[in-house]
Structures are given as C-alpha cells and as structure tokens.
C-alpha positions in Angstrom: 0.0 0.0 0.0 2.8 2.4 1.0 4.5 1.6 -2.4 1.3 2.6 -4.3 1.1 5.8 -2.3 4.7 6.7 -3.0 4.2 5.9 -6.7 1.1 8.1 -6.8 2.9 10.8 -5.0 5.8 10.7 -7.4 3.5 11.3 -10.4 2.3 14.6 -8.9 4.1 17.9 -9.9 6.7 19.2 -7.5 5.8 22.9 -7.7 8.0 25.9 -7.8 9.6 24.7 -11.0 9.5 28.1 -12.8 12.6 30.3 -12.8 12.2 33.8 -11.3 12.0 35.4 -14.8 9.4 32.9 -16.0 7.3 33.3 -12.9 7.4 37.1 -13.1 6.3 37.0 -16.7 3.3 34.8 -15.9 2.4 36.7 -12.8 2.4 39.9 -14.9 -0.1 38.3 -17.3 -2.3 37.1 -14.4 -2.3 40.5 -12.8 -3.3 42.2 -16.1 -6.2 39.8 -16.3 -7.2 40.5 -12.7 -7.2 44.3 -13.3 -9.4 43.8 -16.4 -11.9 42.2 -14.1 -11.6 45.1 -11.6 -12.6 47.4 -14.4 -15.2 45.2 -16.0 -17.1 44.0 -12.9 -18.8 47.4 -12.1 -20.0 47.7 -15.7 -21.4 44.2 -15.7 -23.1 44.9 -12.3 -24.8 48.0 -13.5 -25.9 46.3 -16.8 -27.4 43.5 -14.7 -29.4 45.9 -12.7 -27.3 46.3 -9.6 -26.7 49.7 -8.2 -23.4 51.4 -8.9 -22.4 51.5 -5.2 -23.2 47.8 -4.9 -21.2 47.0 -8.0 -18.2 49.2 -6.9 -18.3 47.6 -3.5 -17.9 44.1 -4.8 -15.4 44.9 -7.5 -13.5 47.0 -4.9 -12.6 43.9 -2.9 -11.1 42.4 -6.1 -9.2 45.6 -6.7 -7.7 45.5 -3.2 -6.5 41.9 -3.9 -5.1 43.1 -7.2 -3.1 45.9 -5.5 -1.7 43.4 -3.0 -0.7 41.0 -5.8 1.4 43.9 -7.2 3.5 44.5 -4.1 7.0 43.3 -4.9 8.2 43.0 -1.3 5.7 40.2 -0.8 7.0 36.7 -1.6 6.0 34.7 -4.6 3.4 32.6 -2.8 1.8 35.7 -1.2 1.5 37.6 -4.5 0.2 34.5 -6.3 -2.3 33.8 -3.5 -3.7 37.3 -3.6 -4.0 37.1 -7.4 -5.7 33.7 -7.1 -8.3 34.8 -4.6 -8.9 37.9 -6.7 -9.6 35.8 -9.8 -12.0 33.3 -8.2 -13.6 36.1 -6.3 -14.3 37.7 -9.7 -16.0 34.5 -10.8 -18.1 34.5 -7.6 -19.2 38.1 -8.2 -20.1 37.4 -11.8 -22.2 34.3 -10.7 -23.9 36.6 -8.2 -24.6 39.3 -10.8 -26.2 36.7 -13.1 -28.3 35.3 -10.2 -26.4 31.9 -10.2 -26.8 31.3 -13.9 -25.3 27.8 -14.6 -23.2 29.0 -17.6 -21.5 31.7 -15.5 -19.9 28.9 -13.4 -17.7 28.1 -16.3 -15.8 31.3 -15.4 -14.5 29.4 -12.3 -13.1 26.6 -14.6 -11.2 29.2 -16.7 -9.8 30.9 -13.6 -8.5 27.5 -12.2 -6.7 26.9 -15.5 -5.2 30.4 -15.3 -4.0 29.9 -11.7 -2.4 26.6 -12.7 0.0 28.6 -14.9 1.9 29.4 -11.6 2.8 25.7 -11.4 2.7 26.1 -7.6 0.6 24.1 -5.1 -0.3 27.0 -2.9 -2.4 29.1 -5.3 -3.7 26.0 -7.1 -5.1 24.4 -3.9 -6.3 27.8 -2.8 -8.3 28.2 -6.0 -9.8 24.7 -5.6 -10.7 25.3 -2.0 -12.5 28.6 -2.8 -14.4 27.0 -5.7 -15.5 24.0 -3.6 -16.5 26.1 -0.6 -18.4 28.5 -2.9 -20.3 25.6 -4.5 -20.8 23.8 -1.2 -21.9 26.7 1.0 -23.2 29.6 -1.1 -25.1 27.3 -3.5 -27.2 25.5 -0.8 -28.0 28.8 1.0 -29.5 30.1 -2.3 -31.5 27.1 -3.4 -32.2 28.6 -6.8 -28.6 29.4 -7.3 -28.2 27.2 -10.3 -31.5 27.9 -12.0 -32.7 24.4 -11.8 -36.1 24.6 -10.1 -37.2 21.4 -8.4 -33.7 20.1 -8.0 -31.8 20.2 -4.8 -28.9 22.7 -4.9 -26.5 20.3 -3.3 -26.9 18.0 -6.4 -25.6 20.7 -8.7 -22.9 21.7 -6.2 -21.6 18.2 -6.4 -21.9 18.1 -10.2 -19.9 21.3 -10.5 -17.4 20.1 -7.9 -16.9 16.9 -9.9 -16.2 19.0 -13.0 -13.7 21.1 -11.2 -11.9 18.0 -9.8 -11.8 16.5 -13.3 -10.5 19.7 -14.7 -7.9 19.8 -11.9 -6.6 16.4 -12.9 -6.1 17.6 -16.5 -4.4 20.7 -15.2 -2.1 18.6 -13.0 -1.2 16.3 -15.9 -0.3 19.4 -18.1 1.5 20.9 -15.1 3.6 17.6 -14.6 4.3 17.4 -18.4 5.5 21.0 -18.4 7.7 20.4 -15.3 9.2 17.3 -17.0 9.9 19.4 -20.1 11.5 22.2 -18.0 13.6 19.7 -16.1 14.7 18.1 -19.4 15.5 21.5 -20.8 17.5 22.5 -17.6 19.4 19.2 -17.7 20.2 19.7 -21.4 21.2 23.3 -20.8 23.3 22.2 -17.8 25.0 19.5 -19.9 25.6 21.9 -22.7 27.1 24.5 -20.3 29.3 21.8 -18.7 30.4 20.7 -22.2 31.2 24.3 -23.1 33.1 24.8 -19.9 35.1 21.6 -20.4 35.7 22.5 -24.0 36.9 26.0 -22.9 39.3 24.4 -20.4 40.6 21.9 -22.9 41.1 24.7 -25.5 42.9 26.7 -22.9 45.2 23.9 -21.9 45.9 23.0 -25.6 46.0 26.7 -26.6 43.4 25.9 -29.3 40.6 28.3 -30.2 37.6 27.5 -32.4 35.9 29.8 -34.9 33.0 29.7 -37.3 32.1 32.0 -40.3 28.6 32.1 -41.7 29.5 33.4 -45.2 26.1 34.6 -46.5 25.2 36.3 -43.2 28.8 37.7 -42.7 28.7 36.5 -39.1 31.8 35.3 -37.4 31.9 33.6 -33.9 35.0 33.0 -31.8 35.5 30.8 -28.7 36.9 32.5 -25.6 40.4 31.1 -26.4 40.3 32.7 -29.8 40.0 36.1 -28.1 42.9 35.4 -25.8 45.0 34.2 -28.7 44.5 37.6 -30.3 45.4 39.3 -27.0 41.8 40.4 -26.3 39.3 39.9 -23.5 36.6 37.3 -24.4 33.5 39.1 -25.7 35.3 42.5 -25.9 34.5 43.0 -29.6 32.3 41.4 -32.3 34.6 39.3 -34.4 34.6 39.7 -38.2 36.8 38.5 -41.0 38.2 42.0 -41.3 38.9 42.3 -37.5 40.8 38.9 -37.7 42.9 40.2 -40.6 43.6 43.4 -38.7 45.5 41.4 -36.0 47.6 39.4 -38.5 51.2 40.6 -39.0 51.5 42.9 -41.9 53.9 40.5 -43.7 51.3 37.7 -43.5 48.1 39.7 -44.0 47.8 39.5 -47.8 48.7 35.8 -47.9 46.0 34.9 -45.3 43.4 37.1 -47.0 44.1 35.3 -50.3 43.8 31.9 -48.6 40.4 32.8 -47.1 39.1 34.1 -50.4 40.3 31.0 -52.2 38.6 28.8 -49.6 35.2 30.4 -50.3 35.6 30.6 -54.1 37.2 27.2 -54.7 35.9 25.3 -51.6 39.4 24.5 -50.5 40.6 23.4 -47.0 42.5 25.9 -44.9 45.8 24.9 -43.5 48.3 27.7 -42.8 50.6 29.4 -40.2 50.7 33.1 -39.6 51.7 35.6 -36.9 49.2 37.6 -34.7 50.1 40.9 -33.3 48.6 41.7 -29.8 47.6 45.3 -28.9 50.8 45.5 -26.7 53.0 44.5 -29.7 53.5 40.9 -28.6 53.8 38.6 -31.6 52.3 35.0 -31.5 52.4 32.3 -34.1 49.3 30.3 -34.8 48.4 27.2 -36.9 45.0 27.5 -38.5 42.8 24.7 -39.9 39.4 25.1 -41.6 36.7 23.2 -43.5 34.0 24.4 -45.8 30.2 23.5 -45.6 28.7 23.5 -49.1 25.0 23.9 -49.8 23.0 21.8 -52.3 23.5 24.6 -54.9 27.3 24.3 -54.6 27.9 27.5 -52.7 30.0 27.7 -49.5 27.6 28.6 -46.7 30.0 28.2 -43.7 33.6 27.8 -42.8 34.6 26.5 -39.4 37.9 25.4 -37.8 40.5 25.9 -35.2 43.6 28.0 -34.4 46.4 26.7 -32.2 49.0 28.9 -30.6 52.3 27.3 -31.7 54.7 30.1 -30.6 56.6 28.0 -28.1 56.7 25.0 -30.5 58.1 27.2 -33.3 60.7 28.7 -31.0 61.7 25.2 -29.8 61.8 24.1 -33.5 64.0 27.0 -34.4 66.3 26.3 -31.4 66.6 22.7 -32.4 67.4 23.7 -36.0 69.9 26.2 -34.8 71.6 23.6 -32.6 71.7 21.2 -35.6 73.4 23.7 -37.9 75.4 25.9 -35.5 78.4 25.5 -33.3 77.4 25.3 -29.6 80.4 27.3 -28.4 80.7 30.2 -30.9 77.2 30.3 -32.4 78.8 30.1 -35.9 77.6 27.9 -38.6 78.8 24.3 -38.3 80.2 22.0 -41.0 76.7 20.8 -42.0 75.3 24.3 -42.6 78.5 25.3 -44.5 78.2 22.2 -46.6 74.5 23.0 -47.4 75.3 26.6 -48.4 78.2 25.5 -50.5 76.1 23.0 -52.4 73.6 25.8 -53.0 76.4 28.1 -54.3 77.5 25.4 -56.7 74.0 24.9 -57.9 73.7 28.7 -58.6 77.1 28.5 -60.3 75.9 25.8 -62.7 72.9 28.0 -63.7 74.5 31.4 -63.8 78.3 30.8 -64.1 79.0 33.0 -61.1 81.5 31.4 -58.8 82.4 31.9 -55.1 85.4 31.5 -52.8 86.2 29.6 -49.7 88.8 30.3 -46.9 90.0 27.4 -44.8 91.7 28.5 -41.5 93.6 26.8 -38.8 94.9 28.7 -35.7 98.7 28.3 -35.3 99.9 26.8 -32.1 96.5 26.9 -30.5 97.3 23.7 -28.5 99.9 25.7 -26.4 97.2 28.1 -25.2 95.0 25.1 -24.1 98.0 23.5 -22.4 99.2 26.6 -20.6 96.0 28.5 -19.8 93.4 25.7 -19.8 90.5 24.8 -22.0 88.3 27.6 -20.5 90.8 30.2 -21.8 90.9 28.3 -25.1 87.1 28.5 -25.4 87.2 32.2 -24.6 89.7 32.7 -27.4 87.7 30.7 -29.9 84.6 32.8 -29.2 86.6 36.1 -29.8 88.1 34.7 -33.0 84.6 33.9 -34.3 83.4 37.4 -33.5 86.4 39.0 -35.3 85.9 36.8 -38.3 82.3 37.8 -38.7 83.3 41.5 -38.5 85.7 40.9 -41.5 83.1 39.6 -44.0 79.8 40.7 -45.5 76.4 39.9 -43.8 75.6 37.3 -46.6 78.8 35.4 -46.2 79.0 32.3 -44.0 81.5 32.0 -41.2 81.7 28.5 -39.7 83.7 26.6 -37.1 84.5 23.1 -38.4 85.8 21.8 -35.1 88.7 22.4 -32.7 90.6 25.4 -34.0 89.5 25.1 -37.6 87.3 27.7 -39.3 86.0 28.3 -42.8 84.4 31.3 -44.6 82.2 31.0 -47.7 82.3 34.3 -49.7 79.3 34.1 -52.1 79.9 35.6 -55.5 83.5 36.5 -54.7 86.5 35.9 -56.9 90.1 35.1 -56.0 91.2 38.7 -55.7 88.4 39.5 -53.2 89.1 36.3 -51.3 92.8 37.1 -50.8 91.9 40.6 -49.7 89.6 39.1 -47.1 92.3 36.7 -46.0 94.7 39.6 -45.4 92.0 41.5 -43.5 91.4 38.5 -41.3 95.1 38.1 -40.5 95.3 41.8 -39.6 92.2 41.5 -37.3 93.6 38.4 -35.5 97.0 40.1 -34.8 95.3 42.4 -32.3 95.8 41.0 -28.8 93.0 39.1 -27.1 92.6 39.9 -23.4 92.0 36.8 -21.2 92.5 35.9 -17.6 96.1 35.0 -18.2 96.8 38.3 -19.9 96.8 39.5 -23.5 97.6 37.0 -26.2 98.0 37.3 -30.0 96.8 34.7 -32.4 98.2 33.7 -35.8 96.4 31.7 -38.4 97.2 29.8 -41.6 94.6 30.3 -44.4 93.9 28.3 -47.5 92.1 30.1 -50.3 90.3 28.6 -53.2 87.5 29.5 -55.7 84.7 27.2 -56.7 85.5 27.7 -60.4 84.8 24.5 -62.3 84.1 22.4 -59.2 80.8 20.6 -59.0 81.1 19.0 -55.5 81.3 20.7 -52.1 83.7 18.0 -50.9 86.2 19.0 -53.7 86.1 22.7 -52.8 86.7 22.0 -49.1 89.5 19.6 -49.9 91.2 22.1 -52.1 90.9 24.9 -49.5 92.3 22.5 -46.8 95.2 21.6 -49.0 96.0 25.3 -49.6 95.9 25.9 -45.8 98.4 23.1 -45.1 100.6 24.6 -47.9 100.6 27.9 -45.9 101.6 26.1 -42.7 104.5 24.3 -44.5 105.8 27.7 -45.6 106.1 29.1 -42.1 102.5 29.6 -40.8 100.8 32.9 -40.3 100.3 33.1 -44.0 97.8 32.3 -46.7 98.0 30.2 -49.7 95.8 29.7 -52.7 94.8 26.6 -54.7 96.5 26.0 -57.1 99.3 26.7 -54.6 100.5 30.3 -54.4 101.8 31.4 -51.0 101.8 34.9 -49.4 
C-alpha cells in the first residue's frame, strides 16, 4: 500500500519549477487579467441591474486583492495567493450578478486553468478550496442558485465540484508534463554549459581556439580562447573577417586574406601558419585549420575550424634547427650548414656561371694556449676569434667553425682577388691581442684560399681549401696560400 502511495505521490508535480524570470512573466499576465476584471465588474453589475455603489463595493474587494498582488516586497506565494483569490472572487461576483446562472460557473473553470500557470501548489489548492466552498456553502444557501427549479442545490454543487476536480486532474497532468519538459531543458542546458566549460578548459590547456564563419550572413563567432589568442578579452568585440585580418602581422596579411578568399571561391581546405600581433605589440604564431560547408547549390555557406598557438613550439623548433646547424660554443655555422650553403652556391654557379670563394683557416699553435691557460681560456679565445671573423666579412657570407681550432668562410659571389683581400683583412684583425684571464695574447692563423671555379662537388672545394691551408703552414705559418698553390 505504501508503495502505491509513493508511486502516486511521485507522479504529482513538484511545484515551484519556474525560474524567477518565467514566474514574473506569468504573474504579470495574471495581474493584467485581474485588473481587467476590476474594471469590467462594475460595468457588468450596472448592466445586470445592480446599483453602482453595490457594483463598486464588490469589485473593490477584487481591486484590493489586485493591489496586494502587485506589491513586490511580498513573496511569490503571497502575491500568487492574492491574485488567485482575486480571480476566483471575480468568478463568484459574476455568478452573483447573473443570479447563479449555470453558464457563469464556467468562469470558475477558466480561472482555475489560469491559476495553474503558476505551477505552484499553494495558489492551485487555494483556488480549488475557494471553488468547492463556494459551491458547497453559497449554493445550498441560495436554493435557486443554479436555476434548476425542483432540483436540490447540493446536487448541482456536487456536479460542479466533480467537473472542477476532473479539470484539476487535467491541469495537474499538463503541469507535470510541463515540469518534465522544463527539467529536461534544464538538464540539457546544464549538460551543454558543462560541455562548453570543459571545451573551454581543454582549449585553454591546448591553446586551441575554435571559430565559425557564416558566409552569407557575414557573421563570425569565436570561442573564448580565440579572443585570448588575439590578445583580447573574451567578448570585448564582435569578431569579423576584417577584424581577424587586422590582428595578423603585416607580412602575413595578404597571404591569409588570399587563402580565405580561395577557400570560399574554390571550396578548399584551410591549413596555414601566420603571426598575430597583440595590442601590446607581442607577436604570437598560430596554426589555422578550416573546413567548408557547401549547400546543395554548390555555394559555400559556412567555414569552421581551429587556431592553435604554436609560438613556443616554433621557438623550440628554431632552437633545435639552430643547434643542428650551428656550433654550440661560438654560435657560428657548423660543418653541415657550411656544406649545405656551399652546395647551394655550386647549384647557382651551374645555372649562372657566377662562382664563389672559400677560406679554410687553422689557428697556429692553439694547443699551447689550451695546455698553458686551460680549456676555458681556449674556449674564450675561440669565441673572440669567431666574433672577429664575422666582422671581417659581409652579412651574406658564411663564417663557420668546423671543429677544434679550424674555421672556414664562404664568400658568395667572390673571386680570387676579393678572397685574398679578405684573408689579409682576417690576419690583420687576428693580430690584435686578445685579453684573457692569463693576460693579453696574440693569435696567428694559416689560411687556405680557393674558388669554386669549375668544381661541382662541395667536398672537392673544401678539400682544395684544406690543401691550400696546409701549404701555408708548410711555408712558415701565419700566411695564406691559394689553390693552385701560391703562397703569401
């Protein structure tokens, strides 16, 4: 038995399911309806032959209830209760004005339905109690209240009460269905908000923002992370294609604009990298991906995709590439980078006939410095040598440390005369003393000079420059020699 009671109880509406905004909206409608009755009742009373004072007196009670229903400092239940009593009181007054005419009792039915809009037990039960009391007490007192001569008033009171109860069941069912719908909507909204929050957290952690472009409507939407990626507060501006292009680095602007235009006109996929400039001047690198949505007519209706901040990844990639092609001690190009650039120079030479030159250097007696002053002093000397070598050549030339105390310089587009001038300039620069912990020290170097001329392989060029350098050493060091061998 208790199980049946619990099951029946669980099928009833809970009440108070409306949000504050929804309740206020419905109460406003109920109050307007109540005030319409306040205005209409005196008119109906006079038309039905009642005196004006009598009509105003009865409608005045309804007006007082309407005023109370509008007092905001009262709680929801109090305001709803006052409005409810006012509505069913209006029904009772109308029945009175029409001398208990049966058809006027339908006004009660309508008011009960109106009160059920509150979806709250207090006003609903208050309306039912008023109707049942009115039919059970007022009707038997006025035996002709229902205009059914020869029939006991209690019979029609019970009939009307039955109709009200049946209507109440229908109202409760609608009320319960409405609550279920509202609960489902709240759950769905809650799940959506949770999903959006989790997505926002995930995008923040991954530094990924999402975007969408409704092409026909010219409407662009950004996720919160997209705003942050552009150096803006989320929601601080209405995004557009133009506003996105405005934050792109000027060197990337035209390329990205062309890619977006091509994606729309040719329905291509977006996949590009570009730089964004924040309002404070900070530059970030993003990787953008995008897909097109095409209508049945073949027109692009929407583009959507993501942007990921890859600034740190690009910096790390550049650091790794720098480490792979540069000497860790001096920061100069290493053998691999020199070899790659020399191969490029030889390829240009094959097409244009313009050659280049290579200087191969080895510091004379560098081992003595390491043995007497230590490797730390030797490293300090190598760093200074690298700095002086770079100061002796052009910005487009390549200075490299091949290992130990060996250096090489690639002079792009230079001939033998310019190469020997550079060798002399280097020897002059290295003669200046280098200040170290153990005092000032001078450095001498042997240099081999060669031109690419008719060579086709980088190995051959470096081999010839190396041979010229050893020729200079054999002739007394602190000199330079060219290949074919000519010493200076």
